[in-house]
C-alpha positions as CSV (number, residue, x, y, z in Angstrom):
1,M,-53.4,26.2,-29.0
2,R,-53.6,29.0,-31.5
3,R,-54.9,28.1,-35.0
4,N,-54.0,29.8,-38.2
5,K,-55.8,29.7,-41.6
6,I,-54.0,28.2,-44.6
7,G,-53.9,30.8,-47.3
8,N,-57.3,31.5,-48.8
9,S,-58.5,28.0,-48.1
10,T,-61.0,26.9,-45.4
11,V,-58.3,24.7,-43.7
12,G,-57.0,25.8,-40.4
13,T,-53.9,24.4,-38.6
14,T,-52.6,24.6,-35.1
15,E,-49.4,26.6,-34.6
16,L,-47.6,23.3,-33.6
17,S,-48.0,20.2,-35.8
18,F,-47.2,16.5,-35.5
19,G,-44.7,15.2,-38.1
20,A,-45.4,11.5,-38.5
21,A,-42.3,10.3,-40.2
22,G,-40.9,9.0,-36.9
23,I,-43.9,6.7,-36.2
24,G,-43.2,5.3,-39.7
25,N,-40.0,3.8,-38.2
26,L,-37.7,6.6,-39.4
27,F,-34.1,5.2,-38.8
28,T,-35.2,2.8,-36.0
29,P,-38.3,0.8,-35.2
30,V,-41.1,2.4,-33.0
31,D,-43.3,0.1,-31.1
32,P,-47.0,0.3,-32.2
33,A,-48.1,1.2,-28.7
34,A,-45.4,4.0,-28.5
35,A,-46.6,5.3,-31.8
36,R,-50.2,5.4,-30.6
37,A,-49.1,7.1,-27.4
38,A,-47.2,9.8,-29.3
39,V,-50.4,10.7,-31.3
40,D,-52.5,10.6,-28.1
41,A,-50.0,12.9,-26.4
42,A,-50.2,15.3,-29.4
43,W,-54.0,15.4,-29.1
44,E,-53.8,16.0,-25.3
45,A,-51.4,18.9,-26.0
46,G,-53.9,20.6,-28.3
47,I,-52.2,19.7,-31.6
48,R,-54.7,19.2,-34.3
49,Y,-52.5,19.1,-37.4
50,F,-50.9,15.9,-38.4
51,D,-48.5,15.4,-41.4
52,T,-47.6,12.2,-43.1
53,A,-46.6,10.7,-46.5
54,P,-46.6,7.4,-48.4
55,H,-42.8,7.7,-48.4
56,Y,-42.7,7.4,-44.6
57,G,-42.2,3.8,-43.8
58,L,-43.6,2.6,-47.1
59,G,-47.1,3.5,-45.9
60,L,-46.6,2.6,-42.2
61,S,-46.8,6.2,-41.0
62,E,-50.2,6.7,-42.8
63,R,-51.6,3.5,-41.5
64,R,-50.5,4.2,-37.9
65,L,-51.7,7.8,-38.0
66,G,-55.1,6.8,-39.4
67,E,-55.6,4.1,-36.7
68,A,-54.7,6.5,-33.9
69,L,-57.1,9.2,-35.2
70,R,-60.0,7.0,-36.2
71,E,-62.1,7.5,-33.1
72,R,-61.5,11.3,-33.1
73,P,-64.1,13.7,-34.6
74,R,-63.0,14.1,-38.2
75,D,-63.8,17.8,-38.3
76,A,-61.6,18.4,-35.3
77,Y,-58.2,17.8,-36.9
78,V,-56.3,18.3,-40.1
79,I,-54.3,15.7,-42.0
80,S,-51.7,16.5,-44.7
81,S,-50.2,13.9,-46.9
82,K,-48.1,14.0,-50.1
83,V,-48.0,12.8,-53.7
84,G,-45.1,12.0,-56.1
85,R,-44.1,8.6,-54.9
86,L,-46.3,5.6,-55.6
87,L,-45.9,2.4,-53.6
88,E,-45.7,-0.7,-55.7
89,P,-45.2,-4.3,-54.6
90,G,-41.6,-5.0,-53.8
91,P,-39.3,-8.0,-53.5
92,G,-40.4,-8.7,-49.9
93,E,-36.8,-9.2,-48.9
94,G,-34.5,-7.1,-46.7
95,D,-35.4,-3.7,-45.3
96,D,-35.9,-0.1,-46.4
97,L,-33.0,1.4,-44.3
98,A,-31.3,2.6,-47.5
99,H,-34.2,5.1,-47.7
100,G,-34.1,5.7,-43.9
101,F,-36.9,3.5,-42.7
102,A,-36.7,0.4,-40.5
103,V,-39.5,-1.5,-42.3
104,P,-39.6,-4.6,-44.5
105,A,-39.0,-3.8,-48.2
106,D,-42.3,-5.3,-49.2
107,R,-42.9,-2.3,-51.5
108,H,-40.8,0.1,-53.5
109,R,-41.3,3.7,-54.5
110,V,-41.9,4.9,-58.0
111,W,-41.7,8.6,-58.8
112,D,-44.9,9.7,-60.5
113,F,-46.1,13.3,-60.8
114,S,-48.5,12.6,-63.6
115,A,-52.1,13.5,-63.2
116,D,-53.1,9.8,-63.0
117,G,-50.2,9.2,-60.5
118,V,-51.3,12.0,-58.3
119,R,-54.9,10.9,-58.2
120,R,-53.9,7.3,-57.5
121,S,-51.6,8.4,-54.8
122,I,-54.4,10.3,-53.0
123,E,-56.8,7.4,-53.4
124,D,-54.2,5.0,-51.9
125,S,-53.5,7.4,-49.0
126,L,-57.2,7.7,-48.2
127,V,-57.3,3.9,-47.9
128,R,-54.3,3.7,-45.7
129,L,-55.5,6.6,-43.5
130,G,-59.0,5.3,-43.4
131,T,-60.5,8.7,-44.0
132,D,-62.7,10.3,-46.6
133,R,-60.5,13.3,-47.3
134,I,-57.0,14.8,-47.0
135,D,-57.1,18.3,-45.8
136,I,-53.7,19.4,-47.3
137,A,-51.9,17.6,-50.2
138,Y,-48.3,18.5,-51.0
139,L,-46.2,17.6,-54.1
140,H,-43.4,15.8,-52.3
141,D,-39.8,16.6,-53.2
142,P,-40.3,17.4,-56.9
143,D,-36.7,18.8,-57.1
144,D,-35.7,16.6,-60.1
145,H,-39.2,16.5,-61.6
146,A,-40.0,20.2,-62.0
147,D,-41.5,19.9,-65.5
148,D,-43.9,17.1,-64.5
149,A,-44.7,18.7,-61.2
150,F,-45.7,22.0,-62.7
151,R,-47.3,20.7,-66.0
152,H,-49.1,17.7,-64.6
153,G,-48.9,17.1,-60.8
154,Y,-50.0,20.6,-59.7
155,P,-53.0,20.9,-62.1
156,A,-54.1,17.4,-60.8
157,L,-54.1,18.8,-57.3
158,E,-56.1,21.8,-58.4
159,Q,-58.7,19.5,-59.8
160,L,-58.8,17.4,-56.6
161,R,-59.2,20.6,-54.7
162,S,-62.1,21.7,-56.9
163,E,-63.7,18.3,-56.3
164,G,-63.4,18.6,-52.5
165,V,-61.1,15.6,-52.2
166,V,-58.5,17.8,-50.7
167,G,-58.9,21.1,-49.0
168,A,-55.6,22.9,-49.7
169,I,-52.7,22.2,-52.0
170,G,-49.0,23.0,-52.3
171,A,-45.5,21.5,-52.3
172,G,-43.1,20.3,-49.7
173,M,-39.3,20.5,-50.2
174,N,-36.0,21.1,-48.5
175,Q,-35.2,24.0,-50.8
176,T,-36.6,27.5,-51.2
177,A,-36.2,28.4,-54.9
178,M,-38.8,26.0,-56.4
179,L,-41.1,26.6,-53.5
180,T,-40.9,30.3,-54.2
181,R,-41.7,29.5,-57.9
182,F,-44.8,27.6,-56.7
183,L,-46.0,30.7,-54.9
184,R,-45.4,32.9,-57.9
185,D,-46.6,30.7,-60.7
186,T,-49.5,28.7,-59.2
187,D,-52.5,29.1,-57.0
188,A,-51.0,27.0,-54.2
189,D,-52.4,27.6,-50.8
190,V,-49.3,26.6,-48.8
191,V,-45.8,25.3,-49.1
192,L,-43.9,23.1,-46.6
193,C,-40.3,24.2,-46.2
194,A,-38.0,22.0,-44.3
195,G,-34.7,23.1,-42.8
196,R,-34.5,26.5,-44.4
197,C,-36.2,28.6,-41.7
198,T,-34.0,27.8,-38.8
199,L,-31.5,29.5,-36.5
200,L,-28.7,28.1,-38.6
201,D,-30.2,28.4,-42.1
202,R,-32.4,31.4,-42.7
203,S,-32.5,31.3,-46.4
204,A,-36.3,31.1,-46.5
205,L,-36.3,34.7,-45.1
206,D,-34.7,36.0,-48.3
207,A,-37.5,35.4,-50.9
208,L,-39.8,32.6,-49.9
209,L,-41.4,34.1,-46.8
210,P,-41.8,37.6,-48.2
211,E,-43.4,36.1,-51.3
212,A,-45.8,34.1,-49.2
213,Q,-46.7,37.1,-47.1
214,A,-47.2,39.4,-50.1
215,R,-49.5,36.9,-51.8
216,G,-51.5,35.9,-48.7
217,R,-50.2,32.3,-48.8
218,S,-49.0,30.2,-45.9
219,V,-45.8,28.4,-45.1
220,V,-45.5,25.4,-42.8
221,V,-42.0,25.1,-41.5
222,G,-40.4,21.7,-40.8
223,G,-36.9,20.6,-39.9
224,V,-36.4,23.3,-37.2
225,F,-33.7,21.4,-35.5
226,N,-31.8,20.8,-38.8
227,S,-31.9,17.0,-38.3
228,G,-31.0,17.2,-34.6
229,L,-28.1,19.6,-34.3
230,L,-30.2,22.4,-32.8
231,A,-31.8,20.0,-30.4
232,D,-28.5,18.7,-29.0
233,P,-25.4,20.3,-30.4
234,R,-22.4,18.1,-29.9
235,P,-19.6,16.5,-32.0
236,G,-21.1,13.9,-34.3
237,A,-24.6,15.4,-34.2
238,P,-26.4,15.3,-37.5
239,Y,-27.0,18.4,-39.6
240,D,-29.3,18.2,-42.6
241,Y,-29.1,14.4,-42.7
242,G,-25.3,14.3,-42.6
243,A,-22.5,15.1,-40.1
244,A,-22.4,18.7,-39.0
245,P,-19.4,20.6,-40.5
246,A,-17.1,22.0,-37.9
247,G,-18.1,25.7,-38.5
248,V,-21.8,24.9,-38.3
249,L,-21.3,22.9,-35.1
250,D,-19.3,25.8,-33.6
251,R,-22.2,28.2,-34.3
252,A,-24.7,25.8,-32.8
253,L,-22.6,25.4,-29.6
254,R,-22.3,29.2,-29.3
255,M,-26.0,29.5,-29.7
256,K,-26.5,27.0,-26.9
257,D,-24.2,29.0,-24.7
258,V,-26.1,32.3,-25.4
259,C,-29.4,30.6,-24.7
260,G,-28.0,29.0,-21.6
261,R,-27.0,32.3,-20.1
262,R,-30.6,33.5,-20.4
263,G,-32.0,30.2,-19.0
264,V,-33.6,29.2,-22.3
265,P,-33.1,25.7,-23.9
266,L,-31.7,26.0,-27.4
267,R,-34.4,23.7,-28.7
268,A,-37.1,26.2,-27.4
269,A,-35.5,29.0,-29.4
270,A,-35.1,26.7,-32.5
271,L,-38.8,25.7,-32.3
272,Q,-40.1,29.3,-31.8
273,F,-37.9,31.0,-34.3
274,P,-40.2,30.4,-37.3
275,R,-43.2,31.6,-35.4
276,R,-41.8,35.1,-35.6
277,Q,-42.5,35.2,-39.4
278,P,-46.0,36.4,-40.3
279,A,-46.5,33.9,-43.2
280,V,-45.7,30.9,-41.0
281,A,-48.9,29.0,-40.2
282,S,-47.5,26.1,-38.3
283,V,-44.2,24.6,-37.1
284,L,-44.0,20.9,-37.9
285,V,-42.0,18.8,-35.4
286,G,-41.2,15.2,-36.1
287,T,-41.8,13.2,-33.0
288,R,-41.7,9.5,-32.2
289,S,-42.7,9.3,-28.5
290,A,-45.1,10.9,-26.1
291,A,-42.2,12.4,-24.2
292,E,-41.0,14.2,-27.3
293,V,-44.4,15.5,-28.1
294,R,-44.8,16.9,-24.5
295,D,-41.4,18.5,-24.7
296,A,-42.2,20.2,-27.9
297,A,-45.4,21.6,-26.5
298,E,-43.6,22.8,-23.4
299,M,-40.8,24.5,-25.5
300,L,-43.5,26.3,-27.5
301,R,-44.9,27.9,-24.4
302,L,-41.6,29.2,-22.9
303,D,-41.2,32.9,-22.8
304,I,-38.1,34.0,-24.7
305,P,-36.7,37.5,-24.1
306,E,-36.5,39.8,-27.2
307,A,-32.8,40.5,-26.5
308,L,-32.0,36.8,-27.1
309,W,-33.3,36.9,-30.6
310,D,-30.9,39.8,-31.4
311,E,-27.9,37.8,-30.1
312,L,-29.0,34.7,-32.0
313,A,-29.4,36.7,-35.2
314,E,-25.7,37.7,-35.1
315,L,-24.7,34.0,-34.8
316,G,-27.2,33.0,-37.5
317,E,-25.4,35.1,-40.1
318,G,-22.2,33.2,-39.7
């Protein structure tokens, strides 16, 4: 599988990456054996970039990912994790489904983009992952914490990068404006943009991706299915963590028809769309089973006729 360098760093990622929120029991439980099988399938498919975060399952995703990769050669793969939410002891009662994860609420999240909070977050993640370094560290969802993120969190990541604790740094968000600011105002190597470089939402193409390309930085694109709608468009399908509006659903269904006439699954077009952008280093796909991993790898390899992209572009402007 093709590898791409992250910005000016020494970190390289595969063009398809494994999003580990699912194995952190996103929405529903995942059996430990199934979680391990998903990571094993990713490895067999040639994927060598794995993304996680403390937020995912209150640390479960990091622990499972670390266990699954422990016997692999450490220099053969890349791990990214995130800072901004510290995990503190919780009440131990109930579950975490209010935050989207089917895990016991034995901990709770505390927003912290301070320098000390960032350093502690990295140290805690290293313990859960069972590794000596994190290759890419992202400020995680700093939307409502811009001042702290730019004044304290980002400089702390720069210091950790200079110490070799992390290899590359950046921010991960569901919006483009602040990510573009990170590219303009900091020395971030990479940004992770979720849901804004898709067949249905191309807003990252307006400023974020041109800025990254102009500055020699990298973009990792997540959320290519917009929470599921572009994987299986149908009434009731989710779009950006909510119900798909009627107009958006109609566009997705028309895209499915256009792809079908050319013998291409819509999910293949959705997955390959970001790869057409020069600044995109990797497409991050959240998977929770070996079957989903194998399907993503297969969709990545499908040939898509150029004429189809032109037809989808017209629908994408709706």
